[in-house]
N, C-alpha and C positions, 0 to 999 in steps of 0.2 A: 662426483659420485655422492655428494652429501657429506654431512658431518660425521666425524669419526665416532664409532660406537664404543661404549664401555660396557661390554657384555657382563662384567662383574657387578654392575650397578643394577641390582634386582628391581629397584623402584622404577627404573627407566627401561626395563627389559622390553616391554611391548613397543614403546616408541623406537627403541634402538633396532629391534628386529624389523620393524616396518621400514626404517631407513635402508637396511640391507636389502630387503625385498624391492624397495623402490629403485635401488641401484641396479639390481638384476633386470627389472622391468625396463629401465631406461637403456641398458646395454643391449638386451636381446630383442626388445620390442614386446608389445602386449601379447601377440599371438603365441610366440615361443614361451614366454613367461607363463601364460595360462595353461599351455600344454604340458609343461614339465616342472615348473618351480612353484606354482601356486600352493601346492600341498606340502612343500618342504617345511620341516620343523627342526628347530634347535633343541636337542634333547640333553646335551651336557657340554660343559666347558671346563677345560683345565687351564693351567697357566699359559700354555702355548699351543693348545689344540682345541678343536671344536668337533663335535659329533652331530651330524644332521641325520634325520630319519626320513625315509620315504615309505610309502605304503605297499610297494610291491617290488619283487625282484627285477621285473622288467624295467621299471623306472630307474632303479639303481644302476642297472647295466647300461641303459641308454645314456644317462647323465655321465657315467664314468667314461664311456667311449667318446661321447660327443662334446661334453661341456665341462668336464672336471677341472681342467687347468684354469679356465676363465673363472670358474666358481671360486677357486682358491685365490686367484689374483684380486678379484673384487672383494673378497673377505679380508684380505691383507690391508686394503685401504681403510678398513674400519677397525682393524686389530693389528697393530704393528708387530707384535711378538708372535704372530701366528706361525707355527712351524708345521702343523699337521692338521688335516681336515679329513675326518672319516665319514663315510656314508654307510648307514645300516638300514636294513629292512625291518620296520616295526609297525605292523598293522595296528597293534594295540594303541600306539601313540595317536592314531587317527580315528579311533573309535568314537571320539566325541563328535565327529562330523557325521551326523545322522543322514542316512540316505532315505529319501522319501519313499513311501510304500508304493507309489504309482510310478516308480522309476522305469525307464525303458528296458533296462537289462536286469536279469536276476543277479544275485550275489554270485561271484565266480565260484565254481565248484572244483574240487580236486579232479574230478573225472570229466574232462571236456567232451569225452565221447558220449556222455549221458544224453539220451534222446530228449530229456527235459531241458537241456541247455538251449539257449536262444539261437545258437548257430547250427544246431544239429540238422542234418538231412536224414530223413528216415531211409534206412537201407532196404533195398529190394532183397529178400532172402534168397532169390534165385540167382542174383548177380554175383556169382562167386567165380574163382579161378576154375573150379571143376566144370562149371557150365559154360566156360568160354572156349570156343572151338578155334584152335590155332592152325593157321596155314600161311602160305607165303605172303598173303595180303596184310597180315597183322603180326607176323612172327617177331619182328624187331621190337614192335611196341610192347608185345607181351614180355619179351626178355628184358626190356628196359624197366618195366614196373616191378618185375620180379627182382631185378638187380638192386633196386633202391630199397627193397626190404631185406636184402641179403646182408649177412655179417661177414661175408668173404672179404678179406683184406684187399683183394685186387680190385674190388668195385666199391668199397666202402667210402671212397672219396667222392663218389657221385652224389650230389645233393639236389639235383633238379632234373626233372623229366617233363618234356612237353610232347603231348600226343595231338596229332591233328588229322582231320579228315571230315568228310561231309556228314550230314546228320544221319543218325540211325545205323552207324557202323560199329558201335560198341565202345566208344570212348568212355561214356558214363558207366558202362558195365565194368570196365577195368578199374575206374576210381572206386566203385562200390566194392569190387573184389579186394582192393587194397585195404579198404576200411574194415571189411570182414576179417581179414588177416590181423590187422592191428588190434581188433577187439579181443584177440587171443593173447595179447601181450599187455605190458604195463605202459606202453607208449601212449601218449596223448595226441589226439589229432582233431582237426576240424575239416569237415567235408561240406562244401557249400558251392552253389552256383555263383558266377560273377554277378548276376542280377541281385542275388540275395546279399552279397557283400556290399554292393552299392546301396541297397536299401538300408541296411543296418548302419553303414557309415554315415549316410545322409541323415538318418534319424538321430544318430549320436551327436552330430554337429548341431542339428536343430534343437536338441534337448540339452546341449552343453554337457554331454556325457562322454566326450571323446576318450578321456582317460580310462573310463570303465570299459569302453569298447576295446581299447588296446590291452588292458589288463587281462581280459578274457581270452583274447586271441594270441597274445605273445607267449603265453606259458604252454606251448605245445611242441611236439617233436616232429609232426607231419602236418603239412597244409595241402589239402586237396581242393583245387578250384576248377570248376567246370565252366565251359563256354567263355573263355577269355575274351573272345571277340566282342562281347557285350561291353567291355571296358573302353572300346574305341571312342575317342573324342572326349572322355571324361577326365580332364587333366588333373583336377583336384583329387579325385579318387585314385587315379593312377599314381600320384605322388605319394599318397598314404600307403598304397599297396607296395610301391617301390621301397619305402622305408621299412615296411613290415618284412618283406622277403629278404631284404639286405640284412636285416637283423637275424632272421632265421638262418640264412646260409652262412653268415659269419660265425654263427654258433653251432655249425655242423648239424643243423636241422634239415629236414627234407621237404621239398616242394614238388608237387605233381600237378601240372596244369593241362587242360585240354582246350582246343580251339578248332575253328573250321578252316584254317589256312596255315601256310608256312609262316614262320616268325617274321621273315623279311617282307612278307606280303601285307603286313599290317601297315596302314598308312597313318593312322592317328593313335599310335601307341608309343609311349615314352621310349626314347632310344636306350636309356640305361636299363629299363625293364626288359627290352628285347635282348640286350647284351647279356644279362644274367641268364635268361632262358637259353640263349645261344651257347653259353658256356657249359651247359649240361648235355643231356641226350634229347634230341628231337627225333621223333619217329612218326612216320605216316601210317594211317590205317586206310587201306584202299577198299573200294567196293568189291564184294565177293565175286570171284570168277566161278566157273562151273564146278570145279572140284570142291571149293569151300561151300558153295551153295548146297551141294549134295551132302557134305558132312553135316551142315547145319540142319538140313531137312531130316536126315536120319536121327540126329540127336533129339530134335523136337518130337519126332515120332516116338522115340524111346521114352523120354521123360513124361510124355502125355499118355503113354501106355495104350497105343492103338497101332494098327497095321495099315500099310498101303502096299500094293504090288509094285514090283520093280519097274514096270513100264511107266507107271504114274510118277514114281520118284525120278526116273530119268527125264520124263517130260518136264517136270517142275525145275529140275536142275539146269536145263538149258534155256529157261525163260529169262526175260530181262528184268530181274529184280534189282533195283539199284541200291538197296540197302538191306540190312538184316531185319529191320522192323517190318518191311514188306513181306519177307519170308514168314515171319512169325504171324503176321496178319492172315496170310494165305492158309497157314496151318490151322489157325483158329477158325477160319471160315469152313475148312474141311471138317473140323470137329463138329461144328454146328450141323452141317448137312448130314454127317454120318451118325452122330450120337443123339441129336435132338430131333432132327427131321426124319431120321431113320432111312436115309437114302444110301444106296450103294455107290461108292466112288469108282467111276470107270474112266477108261480112256475117252469115252464119248462125252462125258459131262464135266471132266476136270477143268478144261479150258474155260468153260463158262463160269464155273464156281470161283476160280481164282483170277478172273479177268480184271477185277478192280485193282489188283496188286501188280499187274504187269503193264508197264507203260512203254510206249514207243518213243516218246520225247524224253531226252535226257534231262535230268534235274537242272543242270546249269543253264539249259537253253530257255528256261522260263524266267523272264525278266519283268521288272515293273512296267517297262514300256509295252511289252506284249500284253500284259494284263490291262493296262490303261486303254490301249487301242481296241482290244476286244470289247471292253465295257463301253467305250465310246460308240462303237458300232451297234451294240445291243440296245443302248438307252438313248441314242441320238443326241449325245452331249459331247461337245468337242473335248479333245485331250487337254487343251489349254484350260477349259473351264473346270475339268476334274482336278487339275493341279492348282487352280487359282484360289484366291481367298474368298470367293463368292459364297454366301450363306443361304442361297435358295434351297428350299427343302429337298427338291429333286436332286440337285447337284451334290448336296451334303450326303444324301443317301448313297449315291453312286461312289462318291469319294471314300466313304466309310467302307464300302464293299471292296474297293480297290486296295485300300490299306490292309484290310483283313486278308485278302487273297495274297498280297505281297508277303505277309507274315507267314502264312501256312504253306505257300508254294515256292518260295525262294529261300536262299540261305542268308538273306540280309538280316542284320540286326535292326531293332526298332530305330536306332540312331541313323542307320543308313537309309532306312525307309523314309525317315524324317527329312533327309536331304532331298529325296526325290520330290516330296510334296512341300518343301520349304516350310517345315513345321518342326517344333521341338519334340523331344522324346515324350514328354508328358501328354502332349496333344495326340501323338500317334498312338500311345498306349490307351488313352481314353477312347479313341475312335475304334481301335481293335476290340476292346472289351465291350463296347456298345453293340457292335455287330455280333460278337460272340454270344451276348445275352439274347439278342433278337433270334438267333438261330435256335437257341434252346427253348424259346417261348412261342415262336411263330413257325408252324410247319410249312406254310406257303413260302415264306422267305428262306427257310432252310432248304427246301427243294429247289428254289430259284438259284441260290448260291452254289449248291452242289452241282447243279446243271452247268453253271458257268465254269466252275472249277474243272469239271470233266472236259469241257471244251478247251480250256487252257492246256490241260495235260495231254490232250490228244491232237491238238491242232497242228 
């Protein structure tokens, strides 16, 4: 472990402290040392005691729980009479370490909910509990998120909720509603998508700012994460997320996650991560049946302050809307025809007005293979070539369309789409964004892709 330190020899203090740090680095390895001990400072020494400082409460708690005993044992090898080692939080002791102005993250704020915070997700003012229509399809999910906000002693022990269901069923709405309620309290929270978490974590690693990333996240009471399925296959990020939520739950903090499938249906998700979520409440949100569709339609009519006759409401309620967003889209289309175009909405024209939001093909029946086969027939390019590594202009164009349609028409994550085309996440994302940009700038291509998408949905 190196030569014994004489901490009382002020002339050799720097050299002695370096020896102790070298011992920690040798014992734990560079990765752990850089993550937890590189900013450790000796602030005082008595005859048989030492006091170390760290710059945040989170670092202190993590070292105390995970490393304290070893920290003391290693220190004893450099100071025989060591009896006591204290850890204190002293940001002032670390002020000499200037943070560059172009740092990735802002200085941590007291109010993590502040929309200026780097992790903030801007809340939809309409996405509140008041505007969430409850029925059998979502009753348990609604009760679960309400319980995690409750101070009732019978449910206060619940510290994790996982909501799952297909796209457009109201999972994000419930997370937003929780955030709105937390804004009325002194509780600190972070509400973000899994994709945003991965982005900031990766950026922190690249810029060697992992501790700052952790400092901002760990000082919260509630963690709201949307679209957990985006984490599949990302082992490094999953490990950091696991450390994070283990810390939160062990300190009686609350986590609420959403995803597109049951916990046990995740194939590339850490077993320990699944175990933590399984230990809380898992609740499904199912597609709206007739009664819920009717309630949602009536609610949307009320908040938009217009009227429809009962026959039209009944007609809409029995249609095959596979999610709430489709119902909202249909209502918005009706508003355009009624208020902007000045048309009367009748039983004769309602079907034509909302036809784009009613599909005969179930969402889960649209697969990458369906999409690739249809494009193969349309463009006379084999399915093998579409999925190949060939870079011919025509093949790349069709491949990019296939990737774009897989993203908007299936429930697959970018990582899962990448497996279909044998490409990594970054390549798939680049391809998707390239086609998305083309659609915005080229009306011919926009029309072409919309036509293909319509064929996929109705085939």
